[in-house]
N, CA, C and O atoms as CSV, one atom per row, in Angstrom:
chain,resi,resn,atom,element,x,y,z
A,1,UNK,N,N,153.490,-69.548,24.680
A,1,UNK,CA,C,152.711,-68.321,25.122
A,1,UNK,C,C,153.192,-67.259,24.325
A,1,UNK,O,O,152.356,-66.554,23.760
A,2,UNK,N,N,154.606,-66.982,24.159
A,2,UNK,CA,C,154.941,-65.920,23.302
A,2,UNK,C,C,154.362,-66.023,21.914
A,2,UNK,O,O,153.837,-65.031,21.408
A,3,UNK,N,N,154.430,-67.186,21.265
A,3,UNK,CA,C,154.041,-67.510,19.956
A,3,UNK,C,C,152.385,-67.170,19.827
A,3,UNK,O,O,151.951,-66.675,18.787
A,4,UNK,N,N,151.642,-67.428,20.784
A,4,UNK,CA,C,150.097,-67.089,20.937
A,4,UNK,C,C,150.109,-65.588,20.780
A,4,UNK,O,O,149.526,-65.061,19.832
A,5,UNK,N,N,150.752,-64.896,21.678
A,5,UNK,CA,C,150.651,-63.415,21.951
A,5,UNK,C,C,151.081,-62.747,20.402
A,5,UNK,O,O,150.376,-61.845,19.949
A,6,UNK,N,N,152.141,-63.189,19.717
A,6,UNK,CA,C,152.464,-62.747,18.341
A,6,UNK,C,C,151.349,-62.959,17.329
A,6,UNK,O,O,151.053,-62.124,16.474
A,7,UNK,N,N,150.788,-64.066,17.477
A,7,UNK,CA,C,149.659,-64.497,16.609
A,7,UNK,C,C,148.449,-63.469,16.850
A,7,UNK,O,O,148.017,-62.843,15.881
A,8,UNK,N,N,148.017,-63.325,17.843
A,8,UNK,CA,C,147.052,-62.434,18.476
A,8,UNK,C,C,147.397,-60.897,17.930
A,8,UNK,O,O,146.549,-60.182,17.395
A,9,UNK,N,N,148.577,-60.564,18.120
A,9,UNK,CA,C,149.042,-59.205,17.811
A,9,UNK,C,C,148.969,-58.952,16.354
A,9,UNK,O,O,148.448,-57.912,15.953
A,10,UNK,N,N,149.472,-59.864,15.499
A,10,UNK,CA,C,149.345,-59.764,14.012
A,10,UNK,C,C,147.875,-59.981,13.690
A,10,UNK,O,O,147.499,-59.394,12.675
A,11,UNK,N,N,147.049,-60.633,14.277
A,11,UNK,CA,C,145.618,-60.856,13.654
A,11,UNK,C,C,145.034,-59.372,14.085
A,11,UNK,O,O,144.344,-58.828,13.223
A,12,UNK,N,N,145.193,-58.805,15.064
A,12,UNK,CA,C,144.659,-57.547,15.733
A,12,UNK,C,C,145.076,-56.488,14.682
A,12,UNK,O,O,144.168,-55.827,14.178
A,13,UNK,N,N,146.141,-56.295,14.363
A,13,UNK,CA,C,146.629,-55.308,13.245
A,13,UNK,C,C,145.979,-55.654,11.860
A,13,UNK,O,O,145.601,-54.759,11.104
A,14,UNK,N,N,145.873,-56.869,11.581
A,14,UNK,CA,C,145.040,-57.289,10.292
A,14,UNK,C,C,143.673,-56.774,10.254
A,14,UNK,O,O,143.266,-56.181,9.254
A,15,UNK,N,N,142.919,-56.970,11.310
A,15,UNK,CA,C,141.567,-56.683,11.551
A,15,UNK,C,C,141.401,-55.068,11.592
A,15,UNK,O,O,140.480,-54.536,10.974
A,16,UNK,N,N,142.332,-54.312,12.348
A,16,UNK,CA,C,142.306,-52.948,12.429
A,16,UNK,C,C,142.581,-52.447,10.826
A,16,UNK,O,O,141.776,-51.615,10.407
A,17,UNK,N,N,143.519,-52.834,10.015
A,17,UNK,CA,C,143.950,-52.556,8.891
A,17,UNK,C,C,142.791,-52.609,7.870
A,17,UNK,O,O,142.613,-51.739,7.017
A,18,UNK,N,N,141.974,-53.764,8.040
A,18,UNK,CA,C,140.718,-54.016,7.134
A,18,UNK,C,C,139.637,-53.157,7.367
A,18,UNK,O,O,138.876,-52.756,6.485
A,19,UNK,N,N,139.551,-52.790,8.913
A,19,UNK,CA,C,138.480,-51.988,9.171
A,19,UNK,C,C,138.962,-50.367,8.651
A,19,UNK,O,O,138.074,-49.812,8.004
A,20,UNK,N,N,139.799,-49.826,8.777
A,20,UNK,CA,C,140.342,-48.847,8.047
A,20,UNK,C,C,140.321,-48.542,6.699
A,20,UNK,O,O,140.121,-47.416,6.244
A,21,UNK,N,N,140.581,-49.806,5.900
A,21,UNK,CA,C,140.333,-49.795,4.441
A,21,UNK,C,C,139.046,-49.547,4.120
A,21,UNK,O,O,138.680,-48.710,3.294
A,22,UNK,N,N,138.267,-50.343,4.834
A,22,UNK,CA,C,136.686,-50.678,4.500
A,22,UNK,C,C,136.055,-49.219,4.722
A,22,UNK,O,O,135.085,-48.903,4.033
A,23,UNK,N,N,136.515,-48.431,5.551
A,23,UNK,CA,C,135.882,-47.359,5.823
A,23,UNK,C,C,136.170,-46.136,4.937
A,23,UNK,O,O,135.594,-45.055,5.060
A,24,UNK,N,N,137.219,-46.446,3.938
A,24,UNK,CA,C,137.653,-45.280,2.941
A,24,UNK,C,C,136.660,-45.517,1.901
A,24,UNK,O,O,136.328,-46.680,1.672
A,25,UNK,N,N,136.110,-44.487,1.198
A,25,UNK,CA,C,135.012,-44.680,0.121
A,25,UNK,C,C,135.930,-44.294,-0.935
A,25,UNK,O,O,136.890,-43.559,-0.703
A,26,UNK,N,N,135.629,-44.842,-2.288
A,26,UNK,CA,C,136.288,-44.810,-3.585
A,26,UNK,C,C,136.436,-43.151,-3.949
A,26,UNK,O,O,135.584,-42.387,-3.496
A,27,UNK,N,N,137.239,-42.772,-4.550
A,27,UNK,CA,C,137.167,-41.336,-4.860
A,27,UNK,C,C,136.166,-41.155,-6.012
A,27,UNK,O,O,135.906,-42.028,-6.840
A,28,UNK,N,N,135.616,-39.873,-5.970
A,28,UNK,CA,C,134.505,-39.410,-6.942
A,28,UNK,C,C,135.042,-38.389,-7.903
A,28,UNK,O,O,134.477,-38.157,-8.972
A,29,UNK,N,N,136.090,-37.809,-7.532
A,29,UNK,CA,C,136.753,-36.740,-8.522
A,29,UNK,C,C,138.069,-37.231,-8.836
A,29,UNK,O,O,138.769,-37.795,-7.996
A,30,UNK,N,N,138.435,-37.024,-10.073
A,30,UNK,CA,C,139.926,-37.151,-10.575
A,30,UNK,C,C,140.964,-36.079,-9.873
A,30,UNK,O,O,140.642,-34.912,-9.650
A,31,UNK,N,N,142.031,-36.539,-9.611
A,31,UNK,CA,C,143.249,-35.833,-9.195
A,31,UNK,C,C,144.243,-36.163,-9.700
A,31,UNK,O,O,144.545,-37.357,-9.706
A,32,UNK,N,N,145.140,-35.108,-10.337
A,32,UNK,CA,C,146.326,-35.394,-11.040
A,32,UNK,C,C,146.102,-35.917,-12.405
A,32,UNK,O,O,147.123,-36.308,-12.971
A,33,UNK,N,N,145.047,-36.005,-13.025
A,33,UNK,CA,C,144.752,-36.531,-14.215
A,33,UNK,C,C,144.460,-35.813,-15.326
A,33,UNK,O,O,143.444,-35.129,-15.202
A,34,UNK,N,N,145.115,-35.728,-16.560
A,34,UNK,CA,C,144.602,-35.071,-17.818
A,34,UNK,C,C,144.549,-35.939,-18.893
A,34,UNK,O,O,145.510,-36.584,-19.313
A,35,UNK,N,N,143.220,-35.958,-19.420
A,35,UNK,CA,C,143.013,-36.648,-20.750
A,35,UNK,C,C,142.950,-35.614,-21.597
A,35,UNK,O,O,142.408,-34.552,-21.293
A,36,UNK,N,N,143.524,-35.856,-22.779
A,36,UNK,CA,C,143.552,-34.943,-23.904
A,36,UNK,C,C,143.497,-35.791,-25.284
A,36,UNK,O,O,144.428,-36.516,-25.635
A,37,UNK,N,N,142.328,-35.624,-26.012
A,37,UNK,CA,C,142.425,-36.307,-27.448
A,37,UNK,C,C,143.354,-35.890,-28.221
A,37,UNK,O,O,143.608,-34.700,-28.405
A,38,UNK,N,N,143.976,-36.899,-28.771
A,38,UNK,CA,C,145.052,-36.581,-29.724
A,38,UNK,C,C,144.628,-37.131,-31.287
A,38,UNK,O,O,145.440,-36.975,-32.199
A,39,UNK,N,N,143.553,-37.664,-31.495
A,39,UNK,CA,C,143.262,-38.068,-32.688
A,39,UNK,C,C,141.594,-38.791,-32.677
A,39,UNK,O,O,140.964,-39.220,-31.711
A,40,UNK,N,N,141.257,-38.737,-33.908
A,40,UNK,CA,C,139.563,-39.345,-33.740
A,40,UNK,C,C,139.146,-39.111,-35.079
A,40,UNK,O,O,139.809,-38.414,-35.848
A,41,UNK,N,N,137.886,-39.760,-35.448
A,41,UNK,CA,C,137.037,-39.516,-36.575
A,41,UNK,C,C,135.563,-39.991,-36.314
A,41,UNK,O,O,135.375,-40.828,-35.431
A,42,UNK,N,N,134.595,-39.535,-36.982
A,42,UNK,CA,C,133.317,-39.912,-36.850
A,42,UNK,C,C,133.142,-41.268,-37.575
A,42,UNK,O,O,133.419,-41.539,-38.743
A,43,UNK,N,N,132.569,-42.125,-36.522
A,43,UNK,CA,C,132.257,-43.581,-37.105
A,43,UNK,C,C,131.057,-43.720,-38.134
A,43,UNK,O,O,131.040,-44.559,-39.035
A,44,UNK,N,N,130.015,-42.755,-37.876
A,44,UNK,CA,C,129.011,-42.767,-38.720
A,44,UNK,C,C,129.411,-42.344,-40.067
A,44,UNK,O,O,128.512,-42.354,-40.907
A,45,UNK,N,N,130.653,-41.953,-40.461
A,45,UNK,CA,C,131.112,-41.361,-41.785
A,45,UNK,C,C,131.948,-42.318,-42.379
A,45,UNK,O,O,132.504,-42.082,-43.451
A,46,UNK,N,N,132.110,-43.564,-41.673
A,46,UNK,CA,C,132.940,-44.677,-42.119
A,46,UNK,C,C,132.224,-45.710,-43.182
A,46,UNK,O,O,132.835,-46.429,-43.973
A,47,UNK,N,N,130.917,-45.634,-43.042
A,47,UNK,CA,C,130.149,-46.550,-44.026
A,47,UNK,C,C,130.170,-47.958,-43.692
A,47,UNK,O,O,130.112,-48.793,-44.595
A,48,UNK,N,N,130.261,-48.357,-42.263
A,48,UNK,CA,C,130.386,-49.752,-41.905
A,48,UNK,C,C,128.943,-49.773,-41.151
A,48,UNK,O,O,128.500,-48.940,-40.360
A,49,UNK,N,N,128.391,-50.872,-41.588
A,49,UNK,CA,C,127.097,-51.176,-41.126
A,49,UNK,C,C,126.970,-52.568,-40.189
A,49,UNK,O,O,125.932,-52.991,-39.680
A,50,UNK,N,N,128.094,-53.066,-40.117
A,50,UNK,CA,C,128.170,-54.530,-39.517
A,50,UNK,C,C,128.839,-54.422,-38.251
A,50,UNK,O,O,129.695,-55.281,-38.035
A,51,UNK,N,N,128.594,-53.372,-37.181
A,51,UNK,CA,C,129.262,-53.407,-35.979
A,51,UNK,C,C,129.170,-54.704,-35.259
A,51,UNK,O,O,130.186,-55.133,-34.713
A,52,UNK,N,N,128.175,-55.303,-35.207
A,52,UNK,CA,C,128.190,-56.735,-34.422
A,52,UNK,C,C,128.900,-57.748,-34.868
A,52,UNK,O,O,129.065,-58.710,-34.118
A,53,UNK,N,N,129.478,-57.744,-36.200
A,53,UNK,CA,C,130.574,-58.559,-36.793
A,53,UNK,C,C,132.009,-57.988,-36.319
A,53,UNK,O,O,133.022,-58.530,-36.761
A,54,UNK,N,N,132.105,-56.940,-35.457
A,54,UNK,CA,C,133.498,-56.372,-35.470
A,54,UNK,C,C,133.928,-56.372,-34.052
A,54,UNK,O,O,133.059,-56.505,-33.191
A,55,UNK,N,N,135.181,-56.236,-33.708
A,55,UNK,CA,C,135.817,-56.003,-32.273
A,55,UNK,C,C,136.783,-54.845,-32.453
A,55,UNK,O,O,137.331,-54.514,-33.504
A,56,UNK,N,N,136.883,-54.373,-31.449
A,56,UNK,CA,C,137.697,-53.106,-31.284
A,56,UNK,C,C,138.903,-53.877,-30.669
A,56,UNK,O,O,138.732,-54.695,-29.764
A,57,UNK,N,N,140.084,-53.601,-31.169
A,57,UNK,CA,C,141.239,-54.397,-30.681
A,57,UNK,C,C,142.523,-53.295,-30.543
A,57,UNK,O,O,142.445,-52.292,-31.253
A,58,UNK,N,N,143.498,-53.420,-29.807
A,58,UNK,CA,C,144.658,-52.584,-29.769
A,58,UNK,C,C,145.698,-53.365,-29.971
A,58,UNK,O,O,145.650,-54.442,-29.376
A,59,UNK,N,N,146.590,-53.168,-30.599
A,59,UNK,CA,C,147.747,-53.927,-31.022
A,59,UNK,C,C,149.222,-52.890,-30.884
A,59,UNK,O,O,149.092,-51.677,-31.051
A,60,UNK,N,N,150.454,-53.426,-30.601
A,60,UNK,CA,C,151.640,-52.873,-30.547
A,60,UNK,C,C,152.270,-53.440,-31.923
A,60,UNK,O,O,152.415,-54.633,-32.191
A,61,UNK,N,N,152.578,-52.460,-32.651
A,61,UNK,CA,C,153.233,-52.905,-34.058
A,61,UNK,C,C,154.774,-52.377,-33.850
A,61,UNK,O,O,155.100,-51.323,-33.303
A,62,UNK,N,N,155.582,-53.301,-34.384
A,62,UNK,CA,C,157.152,-52.693,-34.193
A,62,UNK,C,C,157.633,-52.939,-35.692
A,62,UNK,O,O,157.398,-53.928,-36.387
A,63,UNK,N,N,158.326,-51.861,-36.007
A,63,UNK,CA,C,158.855,-51.824,-37.713
A,63,UNK,C,C,160.336,-51.569,-37.346
A,63,UNK,O,O,160.755,-50.541,-36.813
A,64,UNK,N,N,161.039,-52.599,-37.689
A,64,UNK,CA,C,162.525,-52.525,-37.550
A,64,UNK,C,C,163.242,-51.483,-38.368
A,64,UNK,O,O,162.422,-50.997,-39.147
A,65,UNK,N,N,164.353,-50.974,-38.504
A,65,UNK,CA,C,164.982,-50.117,-39.236
A,65,UNK,C,C,165.149,-50.772,-40.628
A,65,UNK,O,O,165.730,-51.854,-40.702
A,66,UNK,N,N,164.635,-50.125,-41.803
A,66,UNK,CA,C,164.741,-50.698,-43.199
A,66,UNK,C,C,163.363,-51.484,-43.269
A,66,UNK,O,O,163.103,-52.088,-44.310
A,67,UNK,N,N,162.571,-51.501,-42.329
A,67,UNK,CA,C,161.405,-52.279,-42.284
A,67,UNK,C,C,160.098,-51.493,-43.180
A,67,UNK,O,O,159.975,-50.274,-43.297
A,68,UNK,N,N,159.267,-52.447,-43.708
A,68,UNK,CA,C,158.229,-51.925,-44.644
A,68,UNK,C,C,156.863,-52.548,-44.163
A,68,UNK,O,O,156.755,-53.759,-43.972
A,69,UNK,N,N,155.801,-51.641,-43.971
A,69,UNK,CA,C,154.529,-52.043,-43.772
A,69,UNK,C,C,153.674,-52.021,-45.248
A,69,UNK,O,O,153.088,-51.027,-45.679
A,70,UNK,N,N,153.732,-53.207,-45.849
A,70,UNK,CA,C,153.215,-52.994,-47.390
A,70,UNK,C,C,151.771,-52.559,-47.553
A,70,UNK,O,O,150.904,-52.576,-46.679
A,71,UNK,N,N,151.657,-52.170,-48.800
A,71,UNK,CA,C,150.393,-51.460,-49.190
A,71,UNK,C,C,149.036,-52.067,-48.584
A,71,UNK,O,O,148.846,-53.267,-48.779
A,72,UNK,N,N,148.255,-51.471,-47.999
A,72,UNK,CA,C,147.005,-52.172,-47.403
A,72,UNK,C,C,145.865,-50.831,-47.555
A,72,UNK,O,O,146.068,-49.646,-47.818
A,73,UNK,N,N,144.734,-51.505,-47.296
A,73,UNK,CA,C,143.744,-50.465,-47.395
A,73,UNK,C,C,142.998,-50.541,-45.949
A,73,UNK,O,O,143.065,-51.532,-45.222
A,74,UNK,N,N,142.352,-49.476,-45.668
A,74,UNK,CA,C,141.551,-49.331,-44.326
A,74,UNK,C,C,140.095,-49.335,-44.509
A,74,UNK,O,O,139.376,-49.003,-43.566
A,75,UNK,N,N,139.563,-49.704,-45.718
A,75,UNK,CA,C,138.263,-49.536,-46.231
A,75,UNK,C,C,137.270,-50.383,-45.287
A,75,UNK,O,O,136.102,-50.028,-45.132
A,76,UNK,N,N,137.777,-51.456,-44.703
A,76,UNK,CA,C,137.099,-52.265,-43.970
A,76,UNK,C,C,137.687,-52.263,-42.437
A,76,UNK,O,O,136.989,-52.846,-41.608
A,77,UNK,N,N,138.721,-51.752,-42.057
A,77,UNK,CA,C,139.337,-51.547,-40.943
A,77,UNK,C,C,139.754,-50.187,-40.464
A,77,UNK,O,O,140.954,-49.958,-40.613
A,78,UNK,N,N,139.021,-49.217,-39.913
A,78,UNK,CA,C,139.557,-47.908,-39.644
A,78,UNK,C,C,140.265,-47.980,-38.293
A,78,UNK,O,O,139.956,-48.702,-37.345
A,79,UNK,N,N,141.309,-47.073,-38.374
A,79,UNK,CA,C,142.387,-47.299,-37.228
A,79,UNK,C,C,142.837,-45.824,-36.641
A,79,UNK,O,O,142.848,-44.820,-37.355
A,80,UNK,N,N,143.143,-45.825,-35.487
A,80,UNK,CA,C,143.896,-44.797,-34.972
A,80,UNK,C,C,145.189,-45.302,-34.487
A,80,UNK,O,O,145.199,-46.122,-33.569
A,81,UNK,N,N,146.502,-44.800,-35.130
A,81,UNK,CA,C,147.696,-45.528,-34.669
A,81,UNK,C,C,148.750,-44.428,-33.988
A,81,UNK,O,O,149.227,-43.522,-34.671
A,82,UNK,N,N,149.013,-44.567,-32.810
A,82,UNK,CA,C,149.847,-43.418,-32.012
A,82,UNK,C,C,151.321,-44.055,-32.109
A,82,UNK,O,O,151.609,-45.199,-31.757
A,83,UNK,N,N,152.179,-43.124,-32.640
A,83,UNK,CA,C,153.616,-43.402,-32.697
A,83,UNK,C,C,154.225,-43.243,-31.476
A,83,UNK,O,O,154.351,-42.122,-30.983
A,84,UNK,N,N,154.682,-44.401,-30.844
A,84,UNK,CA,C,155.220,-44.476,-29.417
A,84,UNK,C,C,156.774,-44.111,-29.597
A,84,UNK,O,O,157.222,-43.334,-28.754
A,85,UNK,N,N,157.565,-44.528,-30.490
A,85,UNK,CA,C,158.761,-44.287,-30.467
A,85,UNK,C,C,159.103,-44.445,-31.922
A,85,UNK,O,O,158.393,-45.096,-32.689
A,86,UNK,N,N,160.441,-43.705,-32.358
A,86,UNK,CA,C,160.779,-43.754,-33.789
A,86,UNK,C,C,160.174,-42.713,-34.590
A,86,UNK,O,O,159.430,-41.845,-34.133
A,87,UNK,N,N,160.553,-42.841,-35.927
A,87,UNK,CA,C,160.001,-42.088,-37.009
A,87,UNK,C,C,159.808,-42.931,-38.265
A,87,UNK,O,O,160.683,-43.558,-38.863
A,88,UNK,N,N,158.327,-42.826,-38.604
A,88,UNK,CA,C,157.894,-43.451,-39.676
A,88,UNK,C,C,157.595,-42.660,-41.036
A,88,UNK,O,O,157.209,-41.531,-40.731
A,89,UNK,N,N,157.627,-42.814,-42.250
A,89,UNK,CA,C,157.303,-42.370,-43.319
A,89,UNK,C,C,155.907,-43.038,-44.025
A,89,UNK,O,O,155.986,-44.169,-44.505
A,90,UNK,N,N,154.936,-42.468,-44.056
A,90,UNK,CA,C,153.707,-43.024,-44.726
A,90,UNK,C,C,153.587,-42.401,-46.196
A,90,UNK,O,O,153.721,-41.205,-46.453
A,91,UNK,N,N,153.312,-43.408,-47.106
A,91,UNK,CA,C,152.984,-43.100,-48.252
A,91,UNK,C,C,151.436,-43.406,-48.631
A,91,UNK,O,O,150.998,-44.530,-48.876
A,92,UNK,N,N,150.696,-42.211,-48.635
A,92,UNK,CA,C,149.204,-42.551,-48.726
A,92,UNK,C,C,148.809,-42.293,-50.128
A,92,UNK,O,O,149.100,-41.220,-50.657
A,93,UNK,N,N,148.186,-43.185,-50.737
A,93,UNK,CA,C,147.448,-43.090,-52.130
A,93,UNK,C,C,146.493,-41.666,-52.066
A,93,UNK,O,O,145.615,-41.393,-51.248
A,94,UNK,N,N,147.009,-40.825,-53.277
A,94,UNK,CA,C,146.220,-39.779,-53.507
A,94,UNK,C,C,146.575,-38.470,-52.517
A,94,UNK,O,O,145.857,-37.469,-52.516
A,95,UNK,N,N,147.727,-38.593,-51.703
A,95,UNK,CA,C,148.203,-37.692,-50.745
A,95,UNK,C,C,149.873,-37.647,-50.825
A,95,UNK,O,O,150.579,-38.513,-51.343
A,96,UNK,N,N,150.292,-36.500,-50.223
A,96,UNK,CA,C,151.835,-36.354,-50.041
A,96,UNK,C,C,152.399,-37.420,-49.070
A,96,UNK,O,O,151.747,-37.946,-48.168
A,97,UNK,N,N,153.466,-37.628,-49.318
A,97,UNK,CA,C,154.266,-38.554,-48.208
A,97,UNK,C,C,154.225,-37.747,-46.946
A,97,UNK,O,O,154.242,-36.520,-47.044
A,98,UNK,N,N,154.173,-38.328,-45.758
A,98,UNK,CA,C,154.206,-37.634,-44.395
A,98,UNK,C,C,154.923,-38.406,-43.506
A,98,UNK,O,O,154.698,-39.609,-43.371
A,99,UNK,N,N,155.883,-37.730,-42.808
A,99,UNK,CA,C,156.581,-38.306,-41.708
A,99,UNK,C,C,155.937,-38.153,-40.427
A,99,UNK,O,O,155.514,-37.022,-40.187
A,100,UNK,N,N,155.772,-39.026,-39.569
A,100,UNK,CA,C,155.306,-39.222,-38.210
A,100,UNK,C,C,156.455,-39.527,-37.275
A,100,UNK,O,O,157.416,-40.238,-37.568
A,101,UNK,N,N,156.256,-38.908,-36.101
A,101,UNK,CA,C,157.374,-38.875,-35.070
A,101,UNK,C,C,156.642,-39.479,-33.700
A,101,UNK,O,O,155.419,-39.525,-33.568
A,102,UNK,N,N,157.513,-39.891,-32.797
A,102,UNK,CA,C,156.834,-40.168,-31.592
A,102,UNK,C,C,155.878,-39.075,-30.962
A,102,UNK,O,O,156.258,-37.910,-30.845
A,103,UNK,N,N,154.709,-39.466,-30.587
A,103,UNK,CA,C,153.660,-38.544,-29.745
A,103,UNK,C,C,152.610,-38.128,-31.105
A,103,UNK,O,O,151.704,-37.317,-30.915
A,104,UNK,N,N,152.782,-38.644,-32.233
A,104,UNK,CA,C,151.849,-38.271,-33.367
A,104,UNK,C,C,150.776,-39.483,-33.645
A,104,UNK,O,O,151.043,-40.625,-33.272
A,105,UNK,N,N,149.868,-39.255,-34.144
A,105,UNK,CA,C,148.802,-40.069,-34.580
A,105,UNK,C,C,148.470,-40.148,-36.031
A,105,UNK,O,O,148.098,-39.136,-36.625
A,106,UNK,N,N,148.588,-41.322,-36.644
A,106,UNK,CA,C,148.362,-41.610,-37.857
A,106,UNK,C,C,146.489,-42.016,-38.019
A,106,UNK,O,O,145.936,-42.994,-37.515
A,107,UNK,N,N,146.012,-41.226,-38.636
A,107,UNK,CA,C,144.484,-41.396,-38.656
A,107,UNK,C,C,144.194,-42.275,-39.969
A,107,UNK,O,O,144.621,-41.846,-41.040
A,108,UNK,N,N,143.575,-43.337,-39.937
A,108,UNK,CA,C,143.491,-44.261,-40.963
A,108,UNK,C,C,141.905,-44.666,-41.096
A,108,UNK,O,O,141.443,-45.774,-40.823
A,109,UNK,N,N,141.217,-43.602,-41.544
A,109,UNK,CA,C,139.760,-43.826,-41.791
A,109,UNK,C,C,139.507,-44.784,-43.118
A,109,UNK,O,O,140.451,-45.171,-43.808
A,110,UNK,N,N,138.210,-45.104,-43.380
A,110,UNK,CA,C,137.974,-46.093,-44.394
A,110,UNK,C,C,138.399,-45.667,-45.852
A,110,UNK,O,O,138.468,-46.508,-46.748
A,111,UNK,N,N,138.682,-44.333,-46.061
A,111,UNK,CA,C,139.345,-43.935,-47.134
A,111,UNK,C,C,140.582,-44.136,-47.593
A,111,UNK,O,O,140.909,-43.911,-48.758
A,112,UNK,N,N,141.338,-44.570,-46.708
A,112,UNK,CA,C,142.875,-44.488,-46.596
A,112,UNK,C,C,143.358,-45.949,-47.126
A,112,UNK,O,O,142.937,-47.014,-46.676
A,113,UNK,N,N,144.327,-45.804,-48.172
A,113,UNK,CA,C,144.978,-46.827,-48.700
A,113,UNK,C,C,146.513,-46.376,-48.625
A,113,UNK,O,O,146.779,-45.295,-49.151
A,114,UNK,N,N,147.375,-46.980,-48.123
A,114,UNK,CA,C,148.731,-46.540,-47.818
A,114,UNK,C,C,149.871,-47.697,-47.495
A,114,UNK,O,O,149.613,-48.885,-47.301
A,115,UNK,N,N,150.910,-47.221,-47.483
A,115,UNK,CA,C,152.142,-48.001,-46.905
A,115,UNK,C,C,153.060,-47.358,-46.357
A,115,UNK,O,O,153.224,-46.197,-46.730
A,116,UNK,N,N,153.869,-47.871,-45.390
A,116,UNK,CA,C,154.838,-47.145,-44.631
A,116,UNK,C,C,156.248,-47.720,-44.537
A,116,UNK,O,O,156.376,-48.942,-44.626
A,117,UNK,N,N,157.346,-46.922,-44.358
A,117,UNK,CA,C,158.755,-47.457,-44.076
A,117,UNK,C,C,159.463,-46.689,-42.898
A,117,UNK,O,O,159.337,-45.510,-42.569
A,118,UNK,N,N,160.236,-47.679,-42.357
A,118,UNK,CA,C,161.211,-46.981,-41.425
A,118,UNK,C,C,162.530,-46.725,-41.992
A,118,UNK,O,O,163.350,-47.642,-42.041
A,119,UNK,N,N,162.825,-45.476,-42.453
A,119,UNK,CA,C,164.050,-45.205,-42.829
A,119,UNK,C,C,165.066,-44.944,-41.879
A,119,UNK,O,O,166.229,-44.854,-42.272
A,120,UNK,N,N,164.758,-44.798,-40.565
A,120,UNK,CA,C,165.708,-44.474,-39.480
A,120,UNK,C,C,166.456,-45.574,-39.070
A,120,UNK,O,O,166.389,-46.664,-39.638
A,121,UNK,N,N,167.299,-45.296,-37.925
A,121,UNK,CA,C,168.065,-46.155,-37.398
A,121,UNK,C,C,167.683,-46.905,-36.056
A,121,UNK,O,O,168.439,-47.719,-35.525
A,122,UNK,N,N,166.648,-46.612,-35.641
A,122,UNK,CA,C,166.074,-47.229,-34.409
A,122,UNK,C,C,164.570,-47.821,-34.842
A,122,UNK,O,O,164.003,-47.409,-35.854
A,123,UNK,N,N,164.043,-48.741,-34.042
A,123,UNK,CA,C,162.727,-49.429,-34.326
A,123,UNK,C,C,161.593,-48.455,-34.310
A,123,UNK,O,O,161.784,-47.432,-33.653
A,124,UNK,N,N,160.517,-48.586,-34.881
A,124,UNK,CA,C,159.424,-47.680,-34.936
A,124,UNK,C,C,158.313,-48.683,-33.938
A,124,UNK,O,O,158.079,-49.858,-34.221
A,125,UNK,N,N,157.797,-48.071,-32.925
A,125,UNK,CA,C,156.810,-48.767,-32.190
A,125,UNK,C,C,155.589,-47.990,-32.190
A,125,UNK,O,O,155.545,-46.821,-31.805
A,126,UNK,N,N,154.559,-48.674,-32.644
A,126,UNK,CA,C,153.072,-48.035,-32.901
A,126,UNK,C,C,152.132,-48.594,-32.020
A,126,UNK,O,O,152.111,-49.825,-32.017
A,127,UNK,N,N,151.296,-47.978,-31.223
A,127,UNK,CA,C,150.056,-48.458,-30.693
A,127,UNK,C,C,148.825,-48.493,-31.555
A,127,UNK,O,O,148.361,-47.359,-31.672
A,128,UNK,N,N,148.201,-49.327,-32.139
A,128,UNK,CA,C,147.207,-49.159,-32.936
A,128,UNK,C,C,145.758,-49.733,-32.475
A,128,UNK,O,O,145.553,-50.891,-32.113
A,129,UNK,N,N,144.845,-48.749,-32.554
A,129,UNK,CA,C,143.422,-49.250,-32.266
A,129,UNK,C,C,142.721,-49.426,-33.636
A,129,UNK,O,O,142.985,-48.677,-34.577
A,130,UNK,N,N,141.835,-50.419,-33.727
A,130,UNK,CA,C,141.286,-50.429,-35.068
A,130,UNK,C,C,139.796,-51.181,-34.783
A,130,UNK,O,O,139.598,-51.815,-33.747
A,131,UNK,N,N,138.902,-51.043,-35.710
A,131,UNK,CA,C,137.650,-51.879,-35.753
A,131,UNK,C,C,137.829,-52.951,-36.537
A,131,UNK,O,O,137.671,-52.753,-37.741
A,132,UNK,N,N,138.117,-54.034,-36.186
A,132,UNK,CA,C,138.515,-55.471,-36.907
A,132,UNK,C,C,137.364,-56.075,-37.037
A,132,UNK,O,O,136.605,-56.222,-36.080
A,133,UNK,N,N,137.072,-56.539,-38.368
A,133,UNK,CA,C,135.973,-57.438,-38.532
A,133,UNK,C,C,136.681,-58.913,-38.301
A,133,UNK,O,O,137.800,-59.241,-38.695
A,134,UNK,N,N,135.795,-59.669,-37.606
A,134,UNK,CA,C,136.065,-61.107,-37.280
A,134,UNK,C,C,136.191,-62.166,-38.488
A,134,UNK,O,O,136.412,-63.353,-38.247
């Protein structure tokens, strides 16, 4: 009898909790949220006509101390890369060397050819979003 009373009590609490949750409507306004653009470029100026053959992907890239990202082109793979941690030195063809720190964005439009290195003592972690051709 005691076991039956416990089962009924738990079931009743479950039904009551479900009813309360079902009565709450989803929020329609943001609260405590701030979205700030930190980088971007106009896709119409990238010269890419084959969007149906591409995918937008996001990757985490880690470059160990002394590590190098070899010379490469973004002619067919525009990207925005957010430096999550560490410091990386970019060597851009036709431009000055630039050092990026955590919180900064590397804009890699279709006119960019570059390489990069980690001259620091800690790993560099980058979150990169690109339009990759399959």
